[in-house]
C-alpha positions, 0 to 999 in steps of 0.5 A: 526493517534493516539488518546490519552485522556488528563488529563481533559478527565480522559484517555478515550482512553489511560490510565493515572495515577489515579487522587487524593490521594489514601485512601482505595479503598472502598471509590472510587466507581465512579472511580471503575465504570469507571474502569469497562468500561476500563477493558471491553475495554481492555479485549474485545480487547484481545479477539478480538486479539486472534481471529484476530491472527487466520486469520493473521490480524493486532491486535486492539490497541484502541478498540473504535477507531480501530473498527470505520472504520469497517474493523477490524469488518469485519476481525473478522467476517471473522475469526468467520464465515469462509467467506470473506467480501468486504470492502470499502477502502476509508477514508471518513466517508461514507466508514466507515459507509458502512463497519460497516453496512455490518458487522451489516448485517452479524451479523443479518444473524448470528442471533446476536441481536443488540438493539439500536446500529446503524452504526453511534454509532460505527463510532462515537466511542461511548464507551458504544454501541461499548462494547455492540456490541462486547459483543453480538459477544462474547456471540454468538460465545463463547456460541455456540457449547459445552456450548449451547449443555449443556444448551439444554440438561439441558433445560436451557436458562440462560447462567449466571445460567448455568455457575454459576452452573458449577462453584459451582459444580466444586469447591465444597469442596474447603475451602474459595471458595464461588461463588455467582456471577461473580463479587466479588466471583472472586476477591481473585483468589481462585475461578479461581484456584479451577476451574483449580485444581479440574480438573487438580490437578497435575498442582499445590499444592492447599495449596501453592496457597491458602497462596499467596497474591490475586494478586499472586493467580490471576496471577498464575491462568491466567498463568496456564490456558495459559500454560496448557489449551491454554486460552489467558491471557484476564484478568490482576490480577488488573482487577479482584482484585478490589471492583467490578470486571467487570462481563462481563469480568469475564463471558467471561473468565469463558466461556473459562474455561468451554470449556477447562475443563470437564463439563459432570457432570453438573446436574439439582440439581446444577442448582437449587442450582445456582439459590439460590446462585444468589438470596442470592448473590443479597440479600446480596448485597442489604443489604450491607451498602456500597450499591449494589456494594457489597463493604463489601466483604474483599479483601482476605479470608486468612489474609496476616497479618502484615508480608504480608502487609510489604512485599507487601509494600516493593514491591510497594515502590520499584517499585514506586522508580523505576518509580520516577527514570524513570520519573526523567531520561526523557530528556527535551522536544525536538523541533522536531516532531519525537523526541517529539512523542518518548518522548510522547510514553515513558511517555505513557509507564510509565503511563500505568505502573502507571495504572497497579500498581494502584490496587497494591497501593490500595491493600496495603492501603486497607490492612493497613486500615484493620489492623488498624481497627482490632486493633491487632497491638501494638501502635508503629506498628499502628503508623508505618503503618500510617506513611508508608501509608501516605508516600506511598500515598504522593509519589504516588500523587507526581509521578502522578502529575509530570507525568501529568504535563509532559504529558500536556507539551508534549501535548502542544509542540506536538500539536504545532509542528504538527499544524506547520506541517499541516500549512506547508503541506497546503501551500505546497499543495496549491503552488504545485496545482498552479504549476501544474495548470501553467504547460503548456500542453504537446508539441507543439514541441520536444524542448518544450517536453524536457523542460517539462520532465525536469520540471516534474522530478523536480516536482517528486523530490519535491514530494519525498522530501515531502513524509517524512512529509506526513508519519509523519502526517499519524502517528499524535498523537492527545490528546483530552479532554473528553468534546469535544473528538468526535467533536474535533477528527472528525473535525481533522480527516476530515481535515486530510482526505481532505489533504490526498485526495489533496495529492493523487490527486497530486500523481495521476496527476504526475504519469499520466503526467509522463506516457504521457511524456515518451510515447511522448519522445519515439515517437515524436523524432522518428517522427521528424527524419523520417520526416526529412529523408523523406524530404531529400530524396524528396529533392534529387529526386526532384532535380535530376528529375528537372535536367532531365527536364532541360537537356533532353537526346539526346544520347542513352547512356544518355537515358539508364542512365535516364531510369535506374535512373527512375527505381531506384526512382520507387523502392525507392518510395515503401520504402518511401511510407511505411515510410510515412505510419509509420509516420501516425501511429506515428502521431496517437500515438502522437496526442492521448496524446495531448489536442485537442486545442493544435496547434500540432493537426494542425501542425502534420497533415499539415506536413503529408499532405505536404509530401503526396503532394510532394510524389504525385508530384514526382510520377507525374514527374516520370510518365511524364519522363517515358512517354517522354522516351517511346515517344523516343522508350525506354521502361524503364521496359525492361532496366537494366543498371548501374546508372551513378552519375554525379558531379551534381547528375543529369542524364546528361554526358557521360562515367566516374565514375559509381556506380554499384549495387552489386545486381540490379534487382527485379521481379514484376507481369510480369516475363519479367519486371525488376526494378533496385534498389541500395542496396550495392554499390562499386564505380568503374571507367570504360568507359560505351558505348552504346553497353555495356549498351544494353548488360546488362543482365536481372536478376529475381527470388529469387535474385530480392526478395533478393535485395529488402529485403536487400535494405529495411533492409540496409536502416533501419540499416543505420538509426539506426546507425545514432541514436546511434552516439557515440559522441551524445550518450555520452552526453545524460542524463540517462533517455534519454538513457533509452528511446533510449534503449527502442526505439531501442530494439522495432525497432530491435524486429520489424525488426526480421522477415525482417532479417530472410527473407533476410537471407533465400533469400540470402541462396537461391540465393547462392544455385541457383547461384552455381547450374548454375555455376556462381559466387555468391560473391556479394550475399555471401558478402551481407549476411556476412555484 
């Protein structure tokens, strides 16, 4: 949010054109007094930026505003002290107060004395005390080092006295240079150029510079110091070429020159001379008819004469004409916030130029008045000068008024548009908060979950659409009056902070819920698929075993088939129990994201409980059937036979179609005990007799382990193939395809060890079979698949 001063406020926080006509500057002492604060603000900001640039920190644009949150102060102190300091990143006032308090604690540790300055003064943007704080920082870190050592050697405690003595001693012998203070002695630019020339005479010709206009001399000094001494351009010519230049700003710049130029020749005698100079300067100021400001000092010690006046007037009028054209070419006020902001900033650039040129206009008017007072011109020349001064003053005033009127219109339009944006944002936030409150809790089914995902994606789309309005308001331009600037600005800032907190809460909630929905979309459909597969398996086995009970075996061949089938079911029970354990794990991953009051917390555990009951019941039936066969003299643990599959899926019937396992046995604790499981089957037609069933060979060892591992892997692969059915996959939206891809990738990674195990066991089986001279086509074919 940008803060700008309005015409009523006099431009406290942003420059605005000077008010009223411009007679000679000597009559404007109150405005000059304000200018000094404005000069300090600009100069101190430049010094801070020169330090922040060393640490690659963002620059200060508005000194009083940018220091309010304390982060720039801490960044400045990090550069100056070489240490790191923690910051509070919140936007509330309490965060700003804490940051400024931490900065002031660092200053206290560094022995920087702050008198009657609190953290609240800085956070409130108090101009005077903010400048006082920055000045204390500048004095401490600019004085330390070379300047402090010199003061110690000379047993001198006065910074001003030491600097003044060095300046007087360095510029001794330069005609027209009289340094008695750090204000009016520097306004004509001679003193600054003399300081540089005395130590670097080859940089420029003194006589050439001395004949220049004061503004040109000052610009030459600043440019030379920047190019050859590495001193940042902390001052502008118009800041110094005024009736009472700002003392602190000039002292700060002279301190930079002191550090960059030789100063070993400074003596105690020079210090004594400086004391006299200070007293003389103070006395002269006290006796001045214009008061303590020293307004009687001429703007230039070398008269520029009528010719110089004419050249300067032409330059100012030429610029004034260009400024009038710029203002006239500005388009009508737009009706969109973004466009009006651009127009506001364009006008602000022009107004900054007006402020920068104010000193030049005042210089021309002052020089014209001087020429008229001296009476050195002919009557016609005097009349021409009067007409020119009147024309310049009139055109300047007209330009100023038109610029202020356009600023007022832009201000009114921009604030109205931004208020409309704020109201729209408030309504949008309220509706979105109500929308969030009305969104149902996640679940209680996958169909509801899919609807919730779609609704949430719509909410995310709306948030992205609103982001542009948020960005626009984050760069809000506020123009406040001087009388109520702090209260109005603080109130609006608090309102924007509150809206920002509401926006941030919605974004955090949206992100958290989307994460929950994604997790549930990954686990819940898989849970339901696994439950469905387990139920289907239980249904088939329950039906087959009921057929066994309804049609008990009476023939030996039928006994053997039933015994083989019971072995298959017992082997598959182990796999299904693992599936059930996986369901319990998935259930936990789902329920952790579901509110406790949701019916899902009851339905999911109930499904698992029902499945466990059915598994237990099936185990009981298998145990009963095993006991029945045992009573008939058949030990199913000793039986290995092909499994006949009748048309009804039961265990009855004689010979016929059989489904023979490519691999049929596994080894358990007892090497003589075998189980039969179907892994990869091929349907063949043959007649099975009782004697052939008895002749089935018991198999064991590595081939058995290979059979079980291959069965488990084959079942998993069948499930995966079902999930990626091409017809269904093509109809899925992009986000569901992404979720399916992530799920399958995770499953493939989890089965990598099982795959490696099957390959290793298969290779061992092939090797063992080849060793005993038996065919191993089944195992090799299984491995290839």
